GUVO-183994 format. One line per 10 residues: their letters; for each residue x, y, z of C-alpha. Coordinates in Angstrom, 1 decimal. Each point is the difference from the previous one (the first is absolute). Layout:
residues N
A> X,Y,Z  ...
END
This chain:
residues 808
XXXXXXXXXX> -1.1,5.1,28.4  -1.3,0.5,-3.5  -3.5,0.7,-1.0  0.0,-3.3,-1.8  0.4,-1.9,3.3  -2.9,1.8,1.5  -2.1,-0.8,-3.1  1.0,-3.7,0.2  -1.0,-0.3,3.7  -3.3,1.8,-0.5
XXXXXXXXXX> -0.8,-2.2,-3.0  0.8,-3.2,2.0  -2.4,0.9,2.7  -2.7,0.9,-2.5  0.4,-3.4,-1.7  -0.6,-1.7,3.3  -3.3,1.8,0.4  -1.0,-0.7,-3.5  0.7,-3.7,0.5  -2.3,-0.1,3.0
XXXXXXXXXX> -2.7,1.7,-2.1  0.3,-2.6,-2.7  -0.3,-2.9,2.4  -3.2,1.4,1.5  -1.4,0.3,-3.6  0.8,-3.6,-0.6  -2.0,-1.1,3.0  -2.9,2.3,-1.0  0.0,-1.7,-3.5  0.0,-3.4,1.6
XXXXXXXXXX> -3.0,0.6,2.2  -2.2,2.7,-1.7  -3.3,-1.1,1.7  -0.6,2.2,3.0  -2.6,-2.4,1.5  2.6,-2.8,0.3  2.1,2.1,2.3  1.5,-0.5,2.5  -0.2,-3.8,-0.5  2.5,-0.1,-2.9
XXXXXXXXXX> 3.4,-1.7,0.0  2.7,-0.5,-2.7  2.1,-3.0,0.4  3.4,0.8,1.5  1.8,-1.4,-3.1  -2.1,2.1,-2.4  0.5,3.1,2.2  3.8,-0.4,0.1  0.3,-0.7,-3.7  -2.4,2.8,-1.1
XXXXXXXXXX> 1.9,2.6,2.1  3.5,-1.2,-0.8  0.6,2.1,-3.1  -1.0,3.2,1.9  2.0,-1.0,3.0  3.2,-0.7,-2.1  -0.2,3.5,-1.6  -1.1,2.0,3.0  1.3,-2.0,3.0  -3.3,0.2,1.9
XXXXXXXXXX> -1.4,-3.0,1.8  -3.7,0.7,0.6  -2.6,-1.6,2.2  -3.8,0.1,-0.3  -2.4,1.4,2.6  -3.8,-0.7,-0.4  -2.5,2.5,1.4  -2.4,-1.9,2.3  -3.0,1.4,1.8  -1.0,-1.3,3.5
XXXXXXXXXX> -3.0,-1.8,-1.5  2.3,-1.8,-2.5  2.6,-1.2,2.6  -1.4,-3.5,0.6  -0.5,-1.0,-3.7  3.3,1.6,-0.9  2.0,-1.9,2.7  -1.6,-3.3,-1.1  0.8,0.7,-3.7  3.6,0.9,0.7
XXXXXXXXXX> 0.6,-3.0,2.3  -1.3,-2.3,-2.7  2.1,1.7,-2.7  3.2,-0.3,2.0  -0.7,-3.7,0.7  -0.6,-0.7,-3.7  2.9,2.0,-1.4  3.1,-2.3,-0.4  2.3,2.8,1.2  -1.7,0.8,3.3
XXXXXXXXXX> -1.6,-3.5,0.8  0.8,-1.2,3.5  2.1,3.2,0.7  -2.4,1.4,2.7  -0.3,3.2,-2.0  -2.2,2.5,1.7  -0.2,-1.9,3.3  0.4,2.0,3.3  -0.3,-0.9,3.7  -3.8,0.3,-0.3
XXXXXXXXXX> 0.0,-2.1,-3.1  -0.4,0.9,-3.7  -1.3,3.5,-0.8  0.7,3.7,-0.4  2.2,1.4,2.7  1.4,3.3,1.3  2.4,1.2,2.7  -1.0,1.9,3.1  2.2,3.0,-0.4  0.3,1.8,3.3
XXXXXXXXXX> 1.6,2.9,-1.9  -1.6,0.7,-3.4  3.2,1.8,-1.1  2.2,-3.0,0.7  1.4,-1.4,-3.3  2.5,-2.5,1.5  -0.4,-3.7,-0.5  -3.0,-1.0,2.0  0.4,-1.8,3.4  -3.7,0.5,0.7
XXXXXXXXXX> -2.4,-3.0,0.1  -2.3,-0.8,-3.0  -3.7,0.2,0.2  -2.8,-1.2,-2.3  -1.1,3.1,-2.0  -3.6,-0.3,-1.2  -1.1,3.6,0.2  2.9,2.0,-1.5  -0.1,2.5,2.9  3.4,1.4,0.8
XXXXXXXXXX> 1.7,2.9,1.8  1.9,0.7,-3.2  -3.1,1.2,-2.0  -3.6,1.1,0.5  -1.0,-2.2,-2.9  -1.0,-3.6,0.7  1.8,-1.7,-2.8  1.7,-3.4,-0.4  2.8,-0.3,-2.5  1.1,-3.6,0.4
XXXXXXXXXX> 3.3,-1.2,-1.5  -0.7,-3.1,-2.2  3.0,-0.5,-2.4  3.6,1.0,-0.5  2.4,-0.4,-2.9  2.8,-1.3,2.3  -1.8,-2.9,1.8  0.9,-1.4,2.5  1.7,3.3,1.0  -2.4,1.9,2.2
XXXXXXXXXX> -2.4,-3.0,0.1  -0.6,0.9,3.7  -1.7,3.3,-1.2  -2.7,-1.8,-2.0  -3.6,1.0,1.2  1.4,3.1,1.9  -2.1,3.1,-0.2  2.5,2.6,-1.3  -2.5,2.8,0.6  0.5,-0.5,3.8
XXXXXXXXXX> 3.7,0.8,-0.1  1.6,3.5,0.3  1.0,1.7,-3.3  -1.6,-2.8,-2.0  -3.5,1.0,1.2  0.4,3.7,-1.0  1.3,-1.0,-3.5  -3.0,-2.4,-0.5  -2.4,2.7,1.1  1.5,2.4,-2.6
XXXXXXXXXX> -0.6,-2.6,-2.8  -3.5,-0.6,1.3  -0.8,3.7,0.0  1.4,0.5,-3.5  -2.2,-2.8,-1.3  -3.1,1.7,1.5  0.6,2.9,-2.5  -0.4,-2.4,-2.9  3.7,-0.2,-1.0  1.5,-3.4,-1.0
XXXXXXXXXX> 3.6,1.2,0.4  0.3,0.0,3.8  3.2,-0.6,1.8  1.8,1.0,3.2  3.5,-0.4,1.5  0.5,-0.4,3.7  2.7,1.7,2.0  3.2,-2.0,0.5  0.2,-2.6,2.7  2.1,-2.9,1.2
XXXXXXXXXX> -1.6,-3.3,-1.0  -0.7,-2.8,2.6  2.4,-2.4,-1.8  3.3,0.0,-2.0  0.9,-2.3,-2.8  3.4,1.7,0.0  1.9,0.7,3.1  1.5,3.2,-1.5  -1.0,3.6,0.3  -1.3,0.0,-3.5
XXXXXXXXXX> -3.3,-1.8,0.9  -1.1,2.3,2.8  -1.8,3.1,-1.4  -3.2,-1.0,-1.7  -3.2,1.5,-1.3  -3.2,-1.6,-1.2  -1.5,1.1,-3.3  -3.7,-0.7,-0.1  -1.7,-0.1,-3.4  -3.8,-0.5,-0.3
XXXXXXXXXX> -1.5,-3.2,-1.4  -3.3,0.7,-1.9  -2.7,-2.3,-1.2  -1.4,0.3,-3.5  -2.7,2.5,1.1  2.6,2.3,1.6  -0.6,-1.1,3.6  3.1,0.0,2.3  0.2,-3.6,1.2  3.6,-0.1,1.4
XXXXXXXXXX> 3.5,1.4,-0.1  3.3,-1.3,-1.3  2.8,0.7,2.5  3.5,0.2,-1.4  3.0,0.4,2.4  2.6,2.6,-1.1  3.3,-0.6,1.8  1.7,3.2,-0.9  3.6,-1.0,0.3  -0.3,-3.3,-1.8
XXXXXXXXXX> -2.1,1.7,-2.7  2.7,2.7,-0.7  2.8,-2.6,0.1  -1.8,-2.2,-2.5  -1.2,2.8,-2.3  3.0,2.4,-0.2  3.3,-1.0,-1.5  2.8,-0.4,2.5  2.4,2.4,-1.7  -2.6,2.7,0.3
XXXXXXXXXX> -0.9,-0.5,3.6  3.4,-0.9,1.5  1.1,3.7,0.2  -3.1,1.3,1.8  -1.6,-0.1,3.4  -3.8,-0.1,-0.4  -2.7,0.8,2.5  -3.8,-0.6,-0.1  -2.1,1.8,2.5  -3.7,0.3,0.8
XXXXXXXXXX> -1.7,2.1,2.8  0.5,-3.0,2.4  3.2,-1.8,-1.1  3.3,0.7,-1.6  2.9,-2.3,-1.0  3.3,0.7,-1.6  2.1,-2.7,-1.8  3.1,-0.4,-2.0  0.5,-3.0,-2.3  3.5,-1.5,0.1
XXXXXXXXXX> 0.8,-3.0,-2.1  -3.7,-0.8,-0.5  -0.8,0.2,3.7  -2.0,2.8,1.7  1.6,1.6,3.1  -1.9,2.4,2.3  1.6,3.5,0.1  -0.5,1.8,3.3  2.1,3.1,-0.8  -0.4,1.8,-3.3
XXXXXXXXXX> 2.8,2.1,-1.2  0.1,2.6,-2.8  -3.7,0.9,0.5  0.6,3.2,-2.0  0.1,-2.2,-3.1  -3.4,-1.5,0.6  -2.4,-0.8,-2.9  -3.7,-0.5,0.8  -3.0,-1.3,-1.9  -3.5,-1.0,1.0
XXXXXXXXXX> -1.2,-3.6,-0.6  -3.7,0.8,0.6  -2.7,2.0,-1.7  -1.8,2.8,1.7  -3.1,-2.1,0.6  1.9,-2.8,1.9  -0.8,-0.2,3.7  3.6,-0.7,0.8  2.8,2.0,-1.6  3.2,-1.8,-0.8
XXXXXXXXXX> 3.2,2.0,-0.6  3.2,-1.4,-1.5  3.3,1.8,0.8  3.5,-0.7,-1.4  3.4,0.9,1.4  3.5,-0.7,-1.3  1.8,-2.8,1.8  3.2,0.9,1.8  2.1,-1.9,-2.5  -1.7,1.7,-2.9
XXXXXXXXXX> 0.4,3.5,1.6  3.7,-0.6,0.7  0.6,-1.1,-3.5  -1.8,2.8,-1.8  0.4,2.8,2.5  2.3,2.8,-1.1  0.5,3.6,0.8  -1.2,0.9,-3.5  -3.5,1.0,1.0  1.3,2.1,2.8
XXXXXXXXXX> 2.6,1.6,-2.3  -2.7,0.5,-2.6  -2.3,1.6,2.6  2.7,2.4,1.1  1.0,0.9,-3.6  -3.7,0.4,-0.9  -0.5,2.2,3.1  3.0,2.2,-0.8  -1.1,0.2,-3.7  -3.5,1.1,1.1
XXXXXXXXXX> 1.5,2.6,2.4  2.2,1.3,-2.8  -2.9,0.1,-2.4  -2.2,1.8,2.4  2.8,2.5,0.7  0.4,0.6,-3.7  -3.7,0.5,-0.4  -0.1,2.4,2.9  3.1,1.9,-1.3  -1.5,0.0,-3.5
XXXXXXXXXX> -3.3,1.3,1.3  1.9,2.7,2.0  2.0,0.9,-3.1  -3.1,0.3,-2.1  -1.7,2.1,2.7  2.9,2.3,0.1  0.1,0.1,-3.8  -3.7,0.8,-0.1  0.4,2.7,2.5  2.9,1.4,-1.9
XXXXXXXXXX> -2.0,-0.1,-3.3  -3.0,1.7,1.8  2.4,2.7,1.3  1.5,0.4,-3.4  -3.4,0.3,-1.6  -1.0,2.5,2.6  3.1,2.1,-0.6  -0.6,-0.3,-3.8  -3.6,1.1,0.6  1.1,3.0,2.1
XXXXXXXXXX> 2.6,0.9,-2.6  -2.6,-0.2,-2.8  -2.4,2.1,2.1  2.6,2.7,0.5  0.9,-0.2,-3.6  -3.6,0.4,-1.2  -0.8,2.8,2.4  3.2,1.8,-0.9  -0.8,-0.3,-3.7  -3.6,1.2,0.5
XXXXXXXXXX> 1.1,3.0,2.1  3.0,1.0,-2.2  -2.0,-0.1,-3.2  -2.4,2.9,0.9  2.9,1.8,1.7  1.9,-0.2,-3.3  -3.0,1.6,-1.7  -0.3,2.6,2.6  3.7,0.9,-0.2  -0.1,0.3,-3.8
XXXXXXXXXX> -3.3,2.0,0.2  1.6,2.5,2.4  3.1,0.3,-2.1  -2.1,0.5,-3.1  -2.1,2.6,1.8  3.2,1.8,1.0  1.1,0.0,-3.6  -3.3,1.5,-1.1  0.2,2.7,2.6  3.7,0.9,-0.4
XXXXXXXXXX> 0.4,3.3,-1.9  2.0,-0.1,-3.3  1.8,3.3,0.0  -1.8,3.1,1.3  -3.4,-1.0,-1.1  -2.1,-2.4,2.2  -0.9,-3.2,-1.8  -3.4,-0.3,-1.6  -2.3,-2.2,2.0  -1.3,-3.1,-1.8
XXXXXXXXXX> -3.2,-0.7,1.8  -0.4,-3.4,-1.6  3.4,-1.1,1.0  -0.4,1.4,3.6  -3.4,-1.8,0.2  1.6,-3.3,-1.0  2.8,0.5,2.5  -2.5,0.7,2.7  -2.0,-3.1,-0.9  3.1,-2.1,0.0
XXXXXXXXXX> 1.1,1.3,3.4  -3.5,-0.6,1.5  -0.3,-3.5,-1.6  3.5,-1.1,1.2  -0.6,1.4,3.5  -3.2,-1.9,0.2  1.8,-3.2,-1.2  2.6,0.3,2.7  -2.6,0.7,2.7  -2.1,-2.9,-1.2
XXXXXXXXXX> 3.0,-2.3,0.2  0.6,1.1,3.6  -3.7,-0.4,0.8  0.1,-3.5,-1.5  3.0,-0.9,2.1  -1.6,1.3,3.2  -3.3,-1.7,-0.8  1.8,-3.3,-0.7  1.8,0.2,3.4  -3.4,0.5,1.8
XXXXXXXXXX> -1.6,-2.9,-1.9  2.9,-2.3,0.8  -0.2,0.9,3.7  -3.8,-0.6,0.1  -0.8,3.5,1.4  -2.9,0.7,-2.4  -3.6,-1.2,0.1  -3.4,0.8,-1.4  -2.0,2.5,2.0  -3.3,1.0,-1.7
XXXXXXXXXX> -2.7,-0.9,-2.5  0.8,1.6,-3.3  -1.9,0.2,-3.3  2.0,-2.1,-2.5  -1.1,1.9,-3.1  0.8,3.4,1.6  3.5,-1.2,0.7  0.4,-1.3,-3.5  -1.3,3.3,-1.6  2.4,2.1,2.1
XXXXXXXXXX> 2.9,-2.2,-1.3  -1.0,0.2,-3.7  -0.3,3.8,-0.2  3.7,0.8,-0.1  0.6,-2.4,-2.9  -2.4,2.0,-2.3  2.5,2.1,-1.8  2.5,-2.8,-0.4  -2.6,-2.3,-1.5  -1.2,2.7,-2.4
XXXXXXXXXX> 3.6,0.8,-1.1  0.8,-3.7,-0.7  -3.5,-0.8,-1.6  -0.7,-2.7,2.6  -3.6,-1.1,0.3  -1.1,-0.3,3.7  -3.3,-1.7,0.9  -1.7,-1.0,3.2  -2.6,-2.8,-0.3  -2.4,-1.7,2.4
XXXXXXXXXX> -3.3,-1.8,0.0  -3.3,1.7,0.9  -2.9,-1.6,1.9  -2.8,-1.4,-2.2  -2.7,1.4,2.3  -2.0,2.7,-1.8  -0.1,3.4,1.5  3.3,-0.3,1.9  2.7,2.6,-0.7  2.7,-1.7,-2.1
XXXXXXXXXX> 2.8,1.6,2.0  -1.5,-0.4,3.5  1.4,-3.5,0.8  3.5,0.5,-1.2  0.2,3.4,1.7  -0.8,-1.6,3.4  2.8,-2.7,-0.2  1.7,0.5,3.4  3.2,-1.6,1.3  1.7,0.3,3.3
XXXXXXXXXX> 3.3,1.7,-0.9  2.4,2.9,0.5  -1.2,2.3,-2.9  3.5,1.5,-0.6  1.8,-3.4,-0.2  -2.8,-1.5,-2.2  0.6,3.0,-2.4  3.7,-1.0,-0.1  -1.0,-3.5,-1.1  -2.0,1.2,-3.0
XXXXXXXXXX> 2.5,2.8,-0.7  2.9,-2.3,-0.3  -2.0,-2.4,-2.2  -1.0,2.8,-2.4  3.5,1.5,0.0  1.7,-3.3,-0.8  -2.7,-0.9,-2.6  0.5,3.3,-1.8  3.8,-0.5,0.0  -0.2,-3.3,-1.7
XXXXXXXXXX> -2.7,0.3,-2.6  0.7,1.7,-3.4  -1.8,3.1,-1.2  -3.4,-0.6,-1.4  -0.8,-3.0,2.3  -2.9,-0.4,2.3  -0.4,-0.5,3.8  -3.3,-1.5,1.2  -0.9,0.1,3.7  -2.5,-2.8,0.6
XXXXXXXXXX> -2.0,-0.1,3.3  -1.7,-3.2,1.2  -1.4,-0.8,3.4  -1.9,-2.9,1.6  -2.5,0.2,2.8  -2.4,-2.9,0.2  -0.2,-0.6,-3.7  1.8,-0.1,-3.4  2.5,2.6,-1.1  2.4,0.4,-3.0
XXXXXXXXXX> 2.5,2.2,-1.8  -0.6,1.1,-3.6  2.2,-1.0,-3.0  3.3,-1.0,1.5  3.0,0.7,-2.3  -2.1,0.9,-2.9  -1.6,-3.5,-0.3  -3.5,1.4,0.4  -0.9,-2.9,2.3  -2.1,1.0,3.0
XXXXXXXXXX> 0.5,-2.3,3.0  0.3,-0.1,3.7  3.6,0.3,1.1  1.1,-3.2,1.7  2.1,2.0,2.4  -3.1,2.0,1.3  -1.0,-1.1,3.5  -3.2,0.6,1.9  -0.4,3.5,1.4  2.9,1.5,-1.9
XXXXXXXXXX> 0.7,2.4,-2.8  2.5,-0.6,-2.9  1.7,2.9,-1.7  1.6,-1.2,-3.2  2.4,2.3,-2.0  0.3,-1.5,-3.5  2.2,1.3,-2.8  0.1,-0.7,-3.7  3.1,0.0,-2.2  3.3,-1.4,1.0
XXXXXXXXXX> 0.0,-1.3,3.6  2.3,1.2,2.6  3.4,-0.6,-1.5  2.3,-2.4,2.0  -2.4,-0.2,3.0  -0.8,-3.6,1.2  -3.6,-0.2,1.0  0.7,-1.8,3.2  2.5,2.5,1.5  -2.8,1.5,2.1
XXXXXXXXXX> -0.2,-3.3,1.8  3.5,0.2,1.3  0.3,0.6,3.7  2.9,2.5,-0.2  0.7,3.0,-2.2  1.7,-0.9,-3.2  2.3,3.0,-0.4  0.5,-0.1,-3.7  -1.0,3.2,-1.8  0.6,-1.5,-3.4
XXXXXXXXXX> -2.5,-2.8,0.7  -2.6,2.1,1.8  0.3,3.4,-1.4  1.9,-0.3,-3.3  2.4,2.4,1.5  -2.7,2.6,0.9  -0.3,-0.3,3.7  1.2,-1.6,3.3  -2.3,-3.0,-0.2  -1.5,0.8,3.4
XXXXXXXXXX> -3.4,1.0,-1.3  -1.6,-3.3,-1.0  1.5,-1.8,3.0  -1.3,2.6,2.4  -3.4,-0.2,-1.7  -0.1,-3.7,0.6  1.0,0.4,3.7  -2.6,2.7,0.5  -2.7,-2.2,-1.6  0.9,-2.9,2.2
XXXXXXXXXX> 0.1,2.3,3.0  -3.7,0.8,-0.8  -0.9,-3.7,-0.2  0.1,-0.2,-3.8  2.1,-1.5,-2.7  1.8,1.4,-3.0  1.4,-2.0,-3.0  0.8,0.4,-3.7  -0.9,-2.1,-3.0  1.1,0.4,-3.7
XXXXXXXXXX> -1.5,-1.2,-3.2  1.7,-3.1,-1.5  0.7,2.0,-3.3  1.5,2.9,2.0  -2.7,2.3,-1.4  -1.2,1.3,3.4  0.4,-0.3,3.7  -2.2,0.4,3.1  0.8,1.1,3.6  -2.8,-1.0,2.3
XXXXXXXXXX> -0.8,1.2,3.5  -2.7,-1.7,2.2  -1.2,1.6,3.2  -2.6,-1.1,2.5  -3.2,2.0,0.0  -1.6,1.6,3.1  -3.7,-0.9,-0.1  -0.5,1.5,-3.5  -3.6,1.1,-0.7  0.0,-1.2,-3.5
XXXXXXXXXX> -2.0,-2.3,-2.2  1.5,-3.0,-1.8  1.1,1.0,-3.5  -1.2,-1.9,-3.0  1.5,-0.4,-3.5  -0.6,2.2,-2.9  -0.5,3.5,1.6  3.0,2.2,0.5  0.2,3.7,1.0  2.6,2.7,-0.2
XXXXXXXXXX> 1.2,1.3,3.3  1.4,3.3,-1.3  1.8,1.7,-2.9  3.3,1.7,0.5  -0.8,2.0,-3.1  -2.8,1.8,1.7  1.0,-0.1,3.7  2.0,2.6,1.8  0.6,-1.5,3.4  -0.2,-3.7,-1.1
XXXXXXXXXX> -2.9,-0.7,2.3  -3.1,0.7,-2.3  -2.2,-2.8,-1.3  -1.1,-0.2,-3.6  -3.6,-1.1,-0.1  -0.4,-0.9,-3.6  -2.4,-3.0,-0.5  2.0,-2.1,-2.4  0.6,-3.8,-0.1  3.8,0.4,0.2
XXXXXXXXXX> 2.0,3.1,0.6  3.6,0.7,0.4  2.0,2.8,1.4  2.2,1.1,-2.9  2.9,2.4,0.1  0.7,1.0,-3.5  2.4,2.6,-1.3  -1.6,3.4,-0.5  2.3,0.5,-2.9  1.4,-2.6,-2.3
XXXXXXXXXX> 3.2,1.9,-0.4  1.0,-0.8,3.6  2.3,-3.0,-0.2  2.1,-2.0,2.4  3.5,1.1,1.0  2.5,-0.6,-2.8  2.9,-2.1,1.1  2.5,1.5,-2.4  -0.9,3.4,-1.5  -0.1,2.8,2.4
XXXXXXXXXX> 1.0,2.6,-2.5  -3.2,2.1,0.7  1.2,0.7,3.5  3.1,1.9,-1.2  0.7,2.4,-2.8  3.8,-0.2,0.2  1.9,-1.0,-3.0  2.5,-2.8,0.1  3.2,0.0,-2.0  -0.2,-3.2,-2.2
XXXXXXXXXX> 3.8,-0.4,0.2  -0.2,-0.8,3.7  -0.5,-3.5,1.2  -3.4,-1.0,1.5  -0.9,-0.8,3.6  -2.2,-3.0,0.8  -2.0,0.2,3.2  -1.3,-3.4,1.2  -2.4,0.2,3.0  -3.4,-1.6,0.7
XXXXXXXXXX> -1.3,3.1,1.8  -1.8,2.4,-2.4  0.7,3.1,2.3  3.7,-0.7,0.1  0.2,-0.6,-3.7  -1.9,3.2,-0.6  2.2,2.0,2.4  3.3,-1.4,-1.3  -1.2,0.8,-3.5  -0.7,3.7,1.0
XXXXXXXXXX> 3.3,0.4,1.9  2.2,-1.5,-2.6  -1.6,1.8,-2.9  0.4,3.2,1.8  3.7,-0.8,0.2  0.0,-0.4,-3.8  -0.1,-3.8,-0.3  -1.9,-2.1,-2.4  -2.0,-2.5,2.1  -1.9,-3.1,-0.6
XXXXXXXXXX> -1.7,-2.1,2.6  -0.9,-3.7,0.7  -2.3,-1.3,2.7  1.8,-3.3,0.7  3.3,-1.8,-0.7  -1.2,-2.1,-3.0  -1.2,3.1,-1.8  3.5,1.6,0.6  1.7,-3.1,-1.4  -2.2,0.1,-3.1
XXXXXXXXXX> 0.7,3.7,-0.6  3.8,-0.6,0.4  -0.2,-2.8,-2.4  -1.7,2.2,-2.6  2.0,3.2,0.4  2.6,-0.5,2.7  2.8,2.0,-1.7  -2.1,3.2,0.3  0.1,-0.1,3.9  2.9,1.1,2.1
XXXXXXXXXX> -1.6,-0.5,3.5  -2.6,-2.2,1.6  -1.7,0.9,3.3  -1.2,-3.4,1.2  -2.4,-0.7,3.0  0.4,-3.2,2.0  -3.5,-1.3,0.9  -2.1,-0.2,-3.2  -2.6,-2.4,-1.5  0.7,-2.4,-2.9
XXXXXXXXXX> 3.8,0.4,0.4  1.9,1.5,2.9  2.8,2.6,-0.5  3.0,-2.2,0.8  -1.3,-2.7,-2.4  -0.6,2.6,-2.8  3.4,1.5,0.6  1.7,-3.4,-0.4  -1.9,-0.7,-3.3  1.0,3.4,-1.4
XXXXXXXXXX> 3.7,-0.7,0.9  -0.3,-3.4,-1.7  -1.1,1.9,-3.2  3.5,1.5,-0.2  -0.5,3.4,1.7  2.9,0.5,2.3  0.6,2.8,2.5  2.1,1.9,-2.6  -2.9,0.3,-2.4  -2.9,0.0,2.4
XXXXXXXXXX> -0.3,1.1,3.7  -2.7,-1.8,1.9  -0.7,1.5,3.4  -2.4,-1.5,2.5  -2.5,2.5,1.5  -1.9,-1.9,2.7  -1.4,0.2,3.5  1.7,-3.3,0.9  3.0,1.1,2.2  0.8,-3.5,1.2
XXXXXXXXXX> 3.7,-0.6,-0.5  -0.6,-3.5,-1.5  -2.5,1.4,-2.5  2.5,2.8,-1.0  2.7,-2.6,-0.4  -2.3,-2.3,-2.0  -1.0,2.9,-2.3  3.7,0.8,-0.7  0.8,-3.6,-0.6  -2.6,-0.1,-2.7
XXXXXXXXXX> 1.7,2.9,-1.8  -1.1,3.2,1.6  2.8,2.7,0.0  -1.4,1.6,3.0  -3.1,0.0,2.3  -1.7,3.2,1.2  -2.3,-0.2,3.0  -3.3,1.8,-0.3  -0.5,2.9,0.4  2.7,1.2,-2.4
XXXXXXXXXX> 0.5,3.7,-0.8  -0.1,1.6,-3.4  3.6,1.2,0.3  1.2,-3.6,0.4  -2.0,-1.0,-3.1  1.4,3.0,-1.9  3.6,-1.0,0.7  -0.9,-3.6,-1.2  -1.4,1.4,-3.3  3.0,2.2,-0.6
XXXXXXXX> 2.3,-2.9,0.5  -1.9,-2.2,-2.5  -0.4,2.8,-2.6  -3.7,0.0,0.3  0.1,3.8,0.7  2.5,2.8,-0.6  1.2,2.4,2.6  -1.0,3.7,-0.2
END
């Protein structure tokens, strides 16, 4: 049942066909002249000897059929009668003689499909007309390689017989196409004679191969009997074929045989059909398709059959089931783990959100509480006389109270606005003038920009058309938006930008738009290059906020692309906000059909936050390079809505300090805020907080109590100060959330420097009331953690205990 056996049997059959083709070529070579045909004859001895080598190799015994037309019948019959009489082998043997005498004969088949040995009478065939085929063609048998076997078939017209006639027609039609390799195989039939009485000689096919003259004309066919069982027995080694039952089938006939001790036995009942192997013995172009099938013999099956395949199948099935179960269980476990991780991240996000909001609300409340206590101190009479009112101090207290109140309200507004945006309950509702919204936002930042010596400029391109007002196009840029929410977008961008850039920097607001033509921004990031922004789309406006100096510290430029709010105030706000502002700005921009993103210079010398919004049929002309105009000047405007009409090539809106003596807030020295004297023998207090109002208020409150106070704006600065003069300090008030270095990390570093609780008290003062954060703070070395807001009395007791002040 191996593939080798199938190959051997197929090769044997192909050799038989190849042998027949070689014999036909030998006859073609012997008689190449087409005009001599059909009156040609090779002596019987020569024909047998010339075909013997092929017959020994392939086992075929061919016989020759001459094509004879009706007009050639008389001359052909006379030629062949004389040839048989002159050939020593056939002389006086009555070869080709029938009841009507010598000549071409055929049988009167009453049933054209009958392939049994003929019992019909012969008749003299001189026309080639037959019920087998529509073609009048005579293919007369003239020679065989096994004479005198089949001598009675000499001069028979094979074209008149069933199966043979169809095969000869196939060869004839192939030759008409110009091919010289024409052959056809008949369906299987039972021959009219048996030279063996056994079953092996029954099933036979005739293989017809064309005989061509030298000019390529088909002049006859070589017919080779293929007796299938004998061919397989002779060509396949007995040890290979003994264990199989083989079957050969065609559309009309099928036989099944088993070779036992060299003899073929017909098999009527095939067992073990489920082990069948099948192979085709024909090409797709063959008219009759032969199929070979192999089955194991009963003895072979009984010898080789075991339960191993069944056991293997069962084990394999069980293994597959177990494997699939493991896969399903693993998938279920991973799904549950993923859901648990998502739930855990959600809880972490909620906890962080509460932590951030708590911090951002408690910080201004801390300032408010200290301001009120400081105000009470200022208004409390000392003895019988009312206290003198310090207008400067009261003004600063008032400003702090107002500022911190606004900060707390702003945080709550941001929280409510964020909730509305997440629920999708906001939408654009009207056409608004973009420049008007931008001017309204910039006005409140005037004093802050002046105080910090920050240059602010708004730049845009003017139309090249002469006679047109330079400000008319940009003033008419209209977008479909909610004006209030669009103001919040620009407000948060400006507020964050001013937080991050150092004093003396510059902010450039660049306007570009596109409407049927080219557009570009001017000099991005100080490069001076004027180009069309690649992000600018058709019928849209791009507002670009660019900064010089150090870029936004710690902010990754792709954070605005994240789908959810990254609640990390240290990353987003450097400890100066809840982090909701920019995220809400992005959500508002997208709700208006626009986009918002951030880019930073590779050398960290600048950053850009860009907002693109769709235009509403702007009545503008396409801007061209080289001509820029100033929109307005904060220096001259009162309501931040006026337009400066100076005709210059390039103008900037510049906010410069009115007095060079106004400097940025000092991070350490607040001595000008208090005239109290500090006893040098007392130990100092270090206030570490990233919020300037809280630093300022703690400085005031503690100096009022008689303490010597120094301040630091983040943890690393506190570590540096302690490294330089740590023995002078008796107490450190440490915030939790700070840029550069957080409070717990700074506390741990200070403790590692050798300052234990006996020599230095470190107290956390933070808005983070989460129990885990408090425990973490103490684990890093904090002696105690106070929650904001903390009262002045609590701080006084702390200073007394650390010898930073003396009691009255």
